[in-house]
Backbone as numpy.savetxt, mean C-alpha at the origin, in Angstrom:
# Nx Ny Nz CAx CAy CAz Cx Cy Cz
-5.21 -1.97 10.81 -6.07 -2.04 9.66 -5.53 -3.06 8.66
-6.36 -3.96 8.23 -5.95 -4.97 7.25 -5.87 -4.34 5.88
-4.99 -4.89 5.05 -4.88 -4.35 3.69 -4.43 -5.45 2.73
-4.59 -5.17 1.43 -4.24 -6.13 0.37 -3.01 -5.67 -0.41
-2.23 -4.78 0.15 -1.12 -4.20 -0.61 -0.11 -5.25 -1.06
0.23 -6.15 -0.19 1.22 -7.18 -0.55 0.75 -7.99 -1.75
-0.52 -8.38 -1.75 -1.09 -9.18 -2.84 -1.11 -8.35 -4.13
-1.58 -7.12 -4.02 -1.67 -6.26 -5.20 -0.28 -5.99 -5.78
0.69 -5.80 -4.91 2.07 -5.57 -5.34 2.63 -6.83 -6.02
2.38 -7.98 -5.43 2.87 -9.25 -6.00 2.26 -9.54 -7.36
0.98 -9.19 -7.54 0.31 -9.40 -8.83 1.01 -8.62 -9.95
1.66 -7.55 -9.58 2.35 -6.71 -10.58 3.86 -6.99 -10.62
4.30 -7.96 -9.82 5.73 -8.28 -9.73 6.58 -7.09 -9.32
6.03 -6.29 -8.41 6.77 -5.14 -7.87 7.40 -5.53 -6.54
8.60 -5.10 -6.31 9.22 -5.26 -4.99 8.68 -4.17 -4.08
8.97 -4.27 -2.79 8.57 -3.20 -1.87 9.25 -1.90 -2.29
10.49 -2.00 -2.74 11.22 -0.80 -3.19 10.58 -0.18 -4.42
10.10 -1.02 -5.35 9.42 -0.52 -6.54 8.18 0.28 -6.15
7.38 -0.29 -5.26 6.16 0.37 -4.82 6.51 1.66 -4.07
7.50 1.59 -3.21 7.93 2.77 -2.45 8.33 3.90 -3.39
9.07 3.58 -4.44 9.49 4.59 -5.42 8.28 5.21 -6.09
7.31 4.39 -6.46 6.11 4.89 -7.15 5.27 5.81 -6.23
5.37 5.58 -4.92 4.58 6.38 -3.97 5.41 7.46 -3.28
6.70 7.52 -3.59 7.61 8.50 -2.95 7.65 8.34 -1.43
7.75 7.09 -1.00 7.92 6.79 0.43 9.08 5.81 0.55
9.47 5.48 1.77 10.57 4.52 1.95 10.07 3.08 1.84
10.99 2.17 1.56 10.65 0.75 1.54 10.16 0.32 2.91
10.76 0.90 3.96 10.35 0.55 5.32 8.90 0.93 5.58
8.44 2.03 4.98 7.04 2.43 5.12 6.13 1.38 4.51
6.50 0.90 3.31 5.70 -0.14 2.64 5.67 -1.41 3.50
6.82 -1.79 4.03 6.88 -2.98 4.87 5.99 -2.81 6.10
6.02 -1.64 6.73 5.21 -1.41 7.92 3.72 -1.44 7.60
3.34 -0.91 6.45 1.92 -0.95 6.05 1.50 -2.40 5.78
2.33 -3.13 5.03 1.99 -4.52 4.70 1.88 -5.41 5.93
2.71 -5.16 6.93 2.69 -5.97 8.13 1.73 -5.42 9.19
0.95 -4.41 8.78 -0.08 -3.81 9.63 0.47 -3.18 10.90
1.71 -2.69 10.82 2.31 -1.99 11.95 2.13 -0.48 11.81
1.65 -0.05 10.65 1.48 1.37 10.38 0.29 1.55 9.46
-0.60 2.47 9.81 -1.72 2.81 8.94 -1.32 4.07 8.17
-1.44 4.04 6.85 -1.04 5.21 6.07 -1.95 6.41 6.33
-1.39 7.58 6.11 -2.22 8.80 6.18 -3.27 8.73 5.08
-4.31 9.55 5.20 -5.35 9.55 4.18 -4.80 9.95 2.82
-3.94 10.98 2.72 -3.38 11.31 1.40 -2.58 10.14 0.81
-1.83 9.41 1.63 -1.07 8.26 1.12 -2.02 7.14 0.72
-3.06 6.92 1.48 -4.05 5.88 1.13 -4.70 6.20 -0.22
-5.01 7.47 -0.47 -5.57 7.86 -1.77 -4.57 7.64 -2.89
-3.30 7.93 -2.61 -2.24 7.72 -3.60 -2.10 6.22 -3.95
-2.18 5.39 -2.93 -2.12 3.94 -3.12 -3.31 3.47 -3.96
-4.48 3.93 -3.60 -5.70 3.56 -4.33 -5.60 3.99 -5.78
-5.13 5.20 -6.03 -4.94 5.70 -7.40 -3.98 4.82 -8.18
-2.87 4.50 -7.55 -1.84 3.68 -8.22 -2.39 2.33 -8.65
-3.18 1.70 -7.80 -3.74 0.39 -8.11 -5.09 0.49 -8.83
-5.58 1.71 -9.06 -6.86 1.94 -9.74 -8.00 1.23 -9.01
-8.00 1.34 -7.69 -9.04 0.75 -6.86 -9.55 1.78 -5.86
-10.68 1.48 -5.24 -11.18 2.33 -4.17 -10.40 2.01 -2.90
-10.28 2.98 -2.03 -9.60 2.75 -0.73 -10.23 1.56 -0.02
-11.58 1.47 -0.08 -12.30 0.39 0.59 -11.95 -0.98 0.03
-11.46 -1.03 -1.20 -11.09 -2.31 -1.82 -9.68 -2.74 -1.40
-8.94 -1.83 -0.79 -7.57 -2.14 -0.37 -7.47 -2.28 1.13
-8.12 -1.37 1.84 -8.04 -1.35 3.31 -9.36 -1.72 3.93
-9.31 -2.57 4.95 -10.52 -2.94 5.70 -10.21 -2.90 7.19
-11.21 -2.60 8.02 -10.97 -2.58 9.46 -10.52 -3.96 9.94
-9.68 -3.96 10.94 -9.14 -5.22 11.48 -10.18 -6.06 12.14
C-alpha cells in the first residue's frame, strides 16, 4: 500500500523516531511503513490519520 507518511513527517521536521514516539511504535515500524514493507493495522492507521489531522484515504492509497 502506498502512503505519504515520509512526506508528511518531513513537512513537520520529525525524524522517524519522533513519529514513532508520537504513535507509541518502534522506529523500525515507521521505516517499514514508509518503505511499503508493512501495512499498518487499522487502529494504527487511524492513529496516524488523527496525528496528521487527515483522512486515512489522504495518507494511504492502494498500490
